[in-house]
N, C-alpha and C positions, 0 to 999 in steps of 0.2 A: 404109173408113171408119169409126169407132168411133161409135155413134149416141151423142149427147148426154143427159145424165141432168140434167134440169131439178132444181135444188136445191127443197127443200121449202118454203123461204122463199117461193116464188110462190104457193104454195097460200094464203097469209093476206094479201090485199089489206091490211088495216088495218095490219099491221105492216110491209109493204113501203113504203107511203106513209108511215108515221111516219119509217123510215129515210132515204127520200129528202127529206123535208122537212128533217129534222136535219142532212142533209150538207149541203144547199143553202143553208138559211137561219139556222141556228145562228150567233149571234155572240158575240165573246169580250166581257170587261167592257170594254174600250177601243172597241169598236163596229165592228170588221170582222170578216168571216167567221171562223168558229172552225176550219173544214176548208179548208185551202189548196187542196186539190183541187177545191174549188167554183168555182176561176178558171181551170182546166185548159183547158176549151172557149172560155172567153169572152176570155180573155186577149188584149188588142190586136186585140179583133175577131174573133179566131178563126183557127187555120192554114190553113183552108180559105176566107179572104177572096179576093176576086178578085186583089187586087195581091199575095198572097204564096202563092198556092195552088200554084204550081210551083216553090217555092224555100223552102228553110229559112232562118227570120231569126230575130234575137237573141229573140222572145218564144216562139218554139218551144223554145229552149234553155232559157229561164225556166219555160217552162210544164212540162216534164217534171220541174222540180224542186218542183212542186207535188203530185207523186206520189211524193216521196221518191227520186228518183234523178237522177243528173246525169252529163254526160259529163266526161270529163277535158279540161283546157284545150285541148290540142292538137286533140282530138277535136271540141269544140266549133268551133274556127277551122276544121276541116276542112268541117263541115257549113254554115258561113256564106259560106265562099270558093268552096266546090264545084269543087277544083282539078282535077278530072276530067270535070266535067260530066255525073257519074252522077245527082245527085240532081234536077237539073232535068230532065235526059233522062227519067228514070222516072217524076218525078211528072207532067210532062206527058202523060204516055200513061195516067194514072189520072184520069177525070173526076172534078171535086170533088163532082158530085152522085151519083155512083156509090153504090148502096146494097146492102148484103148480101143483104137479101131479096129482091133482083131477080135471075132468073136471068140476065139480060144480063151481071151482074156475074162471072159465074163464071170467065171467062178471065181477068179481072184478077187474081183470088186463087189460080188455078190453078199447079202448079209450072211455071217458064217465064214465067209472066206477070209484068207489070210491078211488081205489089205485093210477089209473092213474091221477084223478083229484088231490089228494094229492100230488104226484110227482110234477105234474104241479105247484101247488101252492108253492111248496118249490122253484123248479127249474126255471121255465120260467118267466124271467124278461120282456120279450116282451109282454106276456098275462096278467102276473100278477105283474106290475111294484111294488108293495107294498110287495112283498115276503120278507122274513126273510133276514135282511143284513148277506151279506157273505155266503148264501146259493145257491147252484149250482146243476148241475145233479149229480155230484159224491156225494156231502153232502146228498141231496135228497134220493138218493138210499140208502145210510148207513145208514140214519134214519129210513126208511121205512124197511130194514131189520132188524134194530134193534128191531123195533115194531112188525113185522109179520115176523119171523125169516123163516117161513115154505113156506111162500108165495112169498116174494120178495128176489131176491138174491142182494148179494153185486156186483156191476159193476163199474169198474174202468178201467184204460188204461191197465193194466195188463190183465184183464180178456178179454177186448176187442180184443187185440192182440193175446190171446192164442186161443180164440175161432174164430179168423180171421173174425170179425164184420166189416161192412161197416163203413165209417166216420160218416154218419148220421144213426143212429141205432134206430129206433123205435119198433122194433120187438122182442127184446131179451128176453124178459118174455115170450111171446108166444113161441119162438123158443126153449127156454130151457124147457119149458112145454111139448111141444112135443118131445122132446128127452128122457124127463124122461118117457113117456108114451109108446115111440116105442118098438116093440119087447117084447111086455108083461111087460113093465118095467124093463128091462134088465139094463139099465144104472143105474136108481134109485137102483135097488138090488144091483147093484156092489158098489155104495156108500155108503149103509148100511153096507155091507160086509167089505171095507175099513175101515169105522168108528168103527166097532168091533173088529177087527184085531189089529187096532191101540190101541184100549183100553181107547179112550178118553172121553166116555160117551155118553149114549143116548140122554142125553140134548141137544147135538150138532147136529142141523138139518142137513139133508142132503144137503141142498143149501150151507151151510158153509163149509161142508166137500168139496164140490165142489170147492169154492172160495179158501179155503187154500191150497189145492193141487196145483191149477192153480198159486196161488201168490207165493208160495214157489219154484216151479219147474223153475221159471224165475229168481231165484236168492236170496237167503236166506239172507234177510236184518232185521234190527232191527225195529220191528213194533209191 
């Protein structure tokens, strides 16, 4: 496993807090939130809400569009109808409250674990040629982050570059888990502190706090 390099932005609490506040509270002239991604985890009560935790619903399909990705129409229908039953089966094996910083979650994200298999079934066209149309590694990660926000981080090109990850990277989840646990959980505690200082709400998980700071630090765009 390649050790995670923590981006320099986390060394500056004031700037990190500013970026979080900007992302989650800035509004457009018409009064709605400027960054559509601020709705990602909260839309419809959240993807991990009890009534939808173990299935994909239309709010999940819309939620990923707030992060500038979308499924093809047939792919969205596959996700919602679950024709083979894989989505419900695998989500049911991943506790909604599972947290990446908890060592008890290691089996969930390890190769062969339910989160790993779910990601593969959504992303790996070679292994699963009947995966949902339009789905790929980034969309798969964002769908999992929507359903299990405390266990699976959003992972896209900005995150990859900021954390200096290799071209082929199958250990980011484990590397981030190790970083959150290192030094008595110092990085995890910092993310909690930054969230609290920004006043964005405790319902925003630390993995999303981490993602937003990284994303915003690389250029504040409309998402």
